Z-matrix of the N, CA and C atoms (Angstrom, degrees):
N
C 1 1.445
C 2 1.517 1 111.21
N 3 1.317 2 117.08 1 -39.21
C 4 1.461 3 119.63 2 -179.67
C 5 1.525 4 110.16 3 -65.81
N 6 1.329 5 117.04 4 -40.83
C 7 1.458 6 119.38 5 177.69
C 8 1.522 7 111.02 6 -63.48
N 9 1.327 8 117.66 7 -37.92
C 10 1.459 9 120.84 8 178.51
C 11 1.522 10 110.88 9 -66.81
N 12 1.320 11 117.36 10 -39.93
C 13 1.465 12 121.14 11 -179.67
C 14 1.530 13 110.77 12 -68.63
N 15 1.333 14 116.44 13 -39.66
C 16 1.460 15 120.89 14 -176.17
C 17 1.523 16 113.98 15 -81.34
N 18 1.318 17 118.71 16 -10.05
C 19 1.462 18 120.15 17 -178.71
C 20 1.522 19 110.73 18 -73.57
N 21 1.332 20 115.42 19 160.39
C 22 1.462 21 119.29 20 -179.49
C 23 1.524 22 111.79 21 -77.74
N 24 1.322 23 117.27 22 -25.36
C 25 1.468 24 121.66 23 178.57
C 26 1.520 25 109.76 24 -86.56
N 27 1.301 26 117.19 25 128.47
C 28 1.466 27 121.00 26 -178.61
C 29 1.527 28 112.81 27 -89.68
N 30 1.337 29 117.56 28 -8.58
C 31 1.460 30 119.84 29 179.42
C 32 1.519 31 111.49 30 -65.95
N 33 1.338 32 117.07 31 -41.61
C 34 1.458 33 119.27 32 -179.60
C 35 1.521 34 111.27 33 -72.69
N 36 1.346 35 118.01 34 -25.84
C 37 1.467 36 120.34 35 175.50
C 38 1.517 37 109.81 36 -58.77
N 39 1.302 38 115.29 37 -50.63
C 40 1.459 39 120.24 38 -178.38
C 41 1.520 40 110.76 39 -61.67
N 42 1.321 41 116.84 40 -42.84
C 43 1.463 42 120.00 41 -177.53
C 44 1.529 43 111.40 42 -63.33
N 45 1.332 44 117.02 43 -49.52
C 46 1.459 45 118.91 44 -175.77
C 47 1.512 46 113.01 45 -75.62
N 48 1.319 47 118.17 46 -35.77
C 49 1.456 48 119.12 47 177.76
C 50 1.530 49 110.85 48 -69.10
N 51 1.334 50 117.21 49 -33.54
C 52 1.464 51 120.97 50 173.50
C 53 1.521 52 109.81 51 -63.80
N 54 1.334 53 116.47 52 -41.78
C 55 1.463 54 120.01 53 177.16
C 56 1.522 55 110.47 54 -58.98
N 57 1.325 56 118.50 55 -45.13
C 58 1.457 57 120.84 56 -176.90
C 59 1.524 58 111.68 57 -67.21
N 60 1.325 59 117.39 58 -33.23
C 61 1.468 60 119.88 59 175.61
C 62 1.526 61 109.63 60 -65.19
N 63 1.321 62 116.75 61 -47.46
C 64 1.471 63 120.54 62 179.28
C 65 1.526 64 110.28 63 -64.05
N 66 1.323 65 117.72 64 -41.82
C 67 1.461 66 121.01 65 179.29
C 68 1.532 67 110.98 66 -63.53
N 69 1.324 68 117.92 67 -39.73
C 70 1.463 69 121.57 68 177.88
C 71 1.520 70 112.02 69 -63.66
N 72 1.325 71 116.54 70 -44.49
C 73 1.470 72 120.07 71 177.52
C 74 1.522 73 109.93 72 -64.52
N 75 1.327 74 116.64 73 -40.38
C 76 1.462 75 121.02 74 178.22
C 77 1.523 76 110.99 75 -61.00
N 78 1.331 77 117.45 76 -44.00
C 79 1.474 78 120.98 77 -179.93
C 80 1.524 79 111.85 78 -64.23
N 81 1.315 80 117.23 79 -40.13
C 82 1.471 81 120.06 80 177.75
C 83 1.528 82 109.96 81 -64.76
N 84 1.339 83 117.04 82 -46.49
C 85 1.466 84 120.49 83 179.32
C 86 1.524 85 110.97 84 -63.82
N 87 1.325 86 116.41 85 -38.60
C 88 1.457 87 120.23 86 -179.22
C 89 1.526 88 111.97 87 -69.03
N 90 1.305 89 117.49 88 -30.90
C 91 1.463 90 119.10 89 -179.95
C 92 1.530 91 111.08 90 -64.78
N 93 1.325 92 117.07 91 -29.05
C 94 1.463 93 120.25 92 177.38
C 95 1.524 94 112.13 93 -84.99
N 96 1.328 95 116.99 94 -33.22
C 97 1.467 96 119.58 95 -173.74
C 98 1.525 97 113.52 96 -101.13
N 99 1.313 98 118.32 97 -7.01
C 100 1.465 99 121.01 98 -176.45
C 101 1.525 100 112.15 99 -63.14
N 102 1.309 101 116.71 100 -28.88
C 103 1.457 102 121.20 101 179.05
C 104 1.527 103 111.53 102 -58.24
N 105 1.339 104 116.36 103 -33.53
C 106 1.465 105 121.06 104 -179.10
C 107 1.525 106 112.40 105 -98.39
N 108 1.334 107 116.63 106 -34.47
C 109 1.462 108 119.86 107 -172.54
C 110 1.526 109 113.64 108 -71.23
N 111 1.311 110 118.29 109 -30.14
C 112 1.461 111 117.79 110 -175.80
C 113 1.520 112 112.15 111 -69.02
N 114 1.316 113 118.06 112 -10.87
C 115 1.464 114 121.24 113 176.50
C 116 1.529 115 111.72 114 -76.96
N 117 1.328 116 117.34 115 -20.35
C 118 1.464 117 120.43 116 -179.01
C 119 1.523 118 110.26 117 -75.09
N 120 1.334 119 115.65 118 136.63
C 121 1.463 120 118.31 119 177.83
C 122 1.535 121 110.60 120 -63.08
N 123 1.289 122 116.41 121 143.39
C 124 1.464 123 124.22 122 178.48
C 125 1.530 124 113.57 123 61.79
N 126 1.334 125 116.39 124 22.72
C 127 1.474 126 119.33 125 178.20
C 128 1.523 127 110.87 126 -61.05
N 129 1.321 128 117.35 127 -46.62
C 130 1.457 129 120.46 128 -177.10
C 131 1.527 130 111.89 129 -69.60
N 132 1.323 131 117.13 130 -33.30
C 133 1.470 132 119.93 131 175.11
C 134 1.531 133 109.69 132 -66.71
N 135 1.326 134 116.88 133 -42.35
C 136 1.466 135 120.58 134 177.05
C 137 1.511 136 112.39 135 -64.28
N 138 1.328 137 115.79 136 -38.96
C 139 1.467 138 120.65 137 177.48
C 140 1.522 139 110.10 138 -63.01
N 141 1.313 140 116.80 139 -43.42
C 142 1.459 141 121.37 140 178.90
C 143 1.528 142 110.93 141 -63.10
N 144 1.309 143 117.77 142 -44.58
C 145 1.468 144 121.44 143 177.72
C 146 1.536 145 111.05 144 -63.31
N 147 1.325 146 116.71 145 -39.28
C 148 1.461 147 120.41 146 177.56
C 149 1.523 148 110.99 147 -61.56
N 150 1.326 149 117.21 148 -45.14
C 151 1.462 150 120.24 149 -179.11
C 152 1.526 151 111.98 150 -68.89
N 153 1.323 152 117.85 151 -34.65
C 154 1.466 153 120.38 152 174.74
C 155 1.524 154 109.83 153 -65.37
N 156 1.333 155 118.19 154 -41.05
C 157 1.463 156 121.80 155 176.71
C 158 1.523 157 110.35 156 -62.11
N 159 1.321 158 117.21 157 -37.76
C 160 1.465 159 120.34 158 178.73
C 161 1.527 160 111.90 159 -66.91
N 162 1.334 161 117.90 160 -28.81
C 163 1.461 162 121.48 161 -179.17
C 164 1.522 163 113.46 162 -94.67
N 165 1.307 164 118.17 163 -5.73
C 166 1.468 165 121.38 164 -174.40
C 167 1.529 166 111.14 165 -57.50
N 168 1.327 167 117.41 166 137.15
C 169 1.464 168 120.68 167 -178.06
C 170 1.531 169 112.77 168 -83.31
N 171 1.302 170 116.10 169 52.79
C 172 1.473 171 122.02 170 177.49
C 173 1.521 172 108.46 171 -126.88
N 174 1.324 173 118.75 172 156.43
C 175 1.469 174 120.15 173 -177.81
C 176 1.532 175 113.80 174 -64.72
N 177 1.314 176 118.45 175 -25.27
C 178 1.470 177 121.72 176 -178.19
C 179 1.522 178 111.52 177 -100.78
N 180 1.337 179 116.80 178 31.41
C 181 1.463 180 118.65 179 -179.59
C 182 1.530 181 110.73 180 -69.21
N 183 1.306 182 115.40 181 166.23
C 184 1.459 183 121.11 182 -174.28
C 185 1.512 184 114.01 183 -60.87
N 186 1.319 185 117.18 184 -36.83
C 187 1.460 186 119.71 185 -179.37
C 188 1.517 187 111.74 186 -62.21
N 189 1.329 188 116.23 187 -45.48
C 190 1.462 189 120.19 188 -179.67
C 191 1.526 190 111.18 189 -65.79
N 192 1.322 191 116.38 190 -44.36
C 193 1.467 192 120.87 191 -178.42
C 194 1.525 193 110.74 192 -63.36
N 195 1.320 194 117.13 193 -49.49
C 196 1.463 195 121.15 194 -177.01
C 197 1.520 196 111.22 195 -68.90
N 198 1.330 197 116.91 196 -41.13
C 199 1.463 198 119.62 197 -179.42
C 200 1.533 199 111.36 198 -63.45
N 201 1.326 200 116.71 199 -47.79
C 202 1.463 201 119.61 200 -175.45
C 203 1.525 202 113.27 201 -76.93
N 204 1.331 203 118.23 202 -23.20
C 205 1.462 204 118.75 203 -178.63
C 206 1.524 205 113.95 204 -98.37
N 207 1.336 206 118.48 205 -24.67
C 208 1.461 207 120.03 206 -175.61
C 209 1.535 208 112.49 207 -121.66
N 210 1.326 209 116.87 208 -57.26
C 211 1.471 210 120.72 209 -171.03
C 212 1.523 211 112.06 210 -70.24
N 213 1.330 212 117.99 211 -48.08
C 214 1.467 213 120.76 212 -176.97
C 215 1.525 214 112.31 213 -62.07
N 216 1.360 215 119.97 214 -47.17
C 217 1.472 216 118.39 215 177.80
C 218 1.531 217 112.91 216 -60.57
N 219 1.327 218 116.44 217 -38.66
C 220 1.464 219 119.98 218 178.30
C 221 1.522 220 110.65 219 -65.74
N 222 1.338 221 116.97 220 -42.45
C 223 1.452 222 121.13 221 178.60
C 224 1.528 223 111.11 222 -63.63
N 225 1.327 224 117.36 223 -45.51
C 226 1.465 225 120.03 224 -179.12
C 227 1.523 226 111.85 225 -64.63
N 228 1.315 227 116.55 226 -30.19
C 229 1.462 228 120.73 227 -179.96
C 230 1.528 229 111.29 228 -73.08
N 231 1.334 230 117.46 229 -34.72
C 232 1.461 231 121.12 230 -172.16
C 233 1.525 232 115.01 231 -115.78
N 234 1.334 233 119.05 232 6.36
C 235 1.467 234 118.88 233 -172.68
C 236 1.524 235 113.16 234 -67.51
N 237 1.322 236 118.88 235 -30.51
C 238 1.470 237 120.10 236 179.65
C 239 1.532 238 110.96 237 -67.69
N 240 1.320 239 116.82 238 -40.42
C 241 1.461 240 120.54 239 178.32
C 242 1.526 241 110.82 240 -65.57
N 243 1.315 242 117.02 241 -40.51
C 244 1.464 243 120.86 242 178.93
C 245 1.531 244 110.16 243 -65.74
N 246 1.329 245 117.05 244 -44.01
C 247 1.465 246 120.34 245 177.84
C 248 1.528 247 111.15 246 -60.76
N 249 1.324 248 116.73 247 -38.71
C 250 1.456 249 121.07 248 179.72
C 251 1.533 250 110.86 249 -65.60
N 252 1.311 251 117.20 250 -44.43
C 253 1.467 252 121.46 251 179.26
C 254 1.527 253 110.19 252 -64.22
N 255 1.311 254 117.46 253 -42.60
C 256 1.468 255 120.58 254 179.75
C 257 1.521 256 110.77 255 -65.23
N 258 1.320 257 117.97 256 -40.68
C 259 1.465 258 119.41 257 178.60
C 260 1.535 259 111.33 258 -67.15
N 261 1.347 260 117.38 259 -36.13
C 262 1.463 261 120.08 260 175.81
C 263 1.528 262 111.23 261 -64.13
N 264 1.309 263 116.32 262 -42.49
C 265 1.473 264 119.71 263 179.47
C 266 1.521 265 110.85 264 -65.64
N 267 1.329 266 116.51 265 -41.42
C 268 1.474 267 118.48 266 -179.31
C 269 1.521 268 111.60 267 -67.77
N 270 1.330 269 118.72 268 -31.88
C 271 1.471 270 119.62 269 177.27
C 272 1.524 271 110.89 270 -71.59
N 273 1.320 272 116.63 271 -36.58
C 274 1.457 273 119.91 272 179.02
C 275 1.526 274 111.61 273 -72.01
N 276 1.319 275 116.35 274 -28.89
C 277 1.470 276 119.50 275 179.91
C 278 1.506 277 108.65 276 -75.56
């Protein structure tokens, strides 16, 4: 991520930072569901293929698809409430 931010081209910044957002959401979701998912055969192989798809250097990679279809709409719907909660916490701190 630091290399992407420090590079002169901003296209790779968007690609890799989008990947890290999707990967972070995936890790949070997996921490709750991993208790059940690891019982499925080939779960780890599927997880590996999913993460490779998310990193693929193509315009339709998993990070772009998931971010624009799931994460971004959810964020745009709830970002004002999150900003309000964060500002309340920072004032109380």
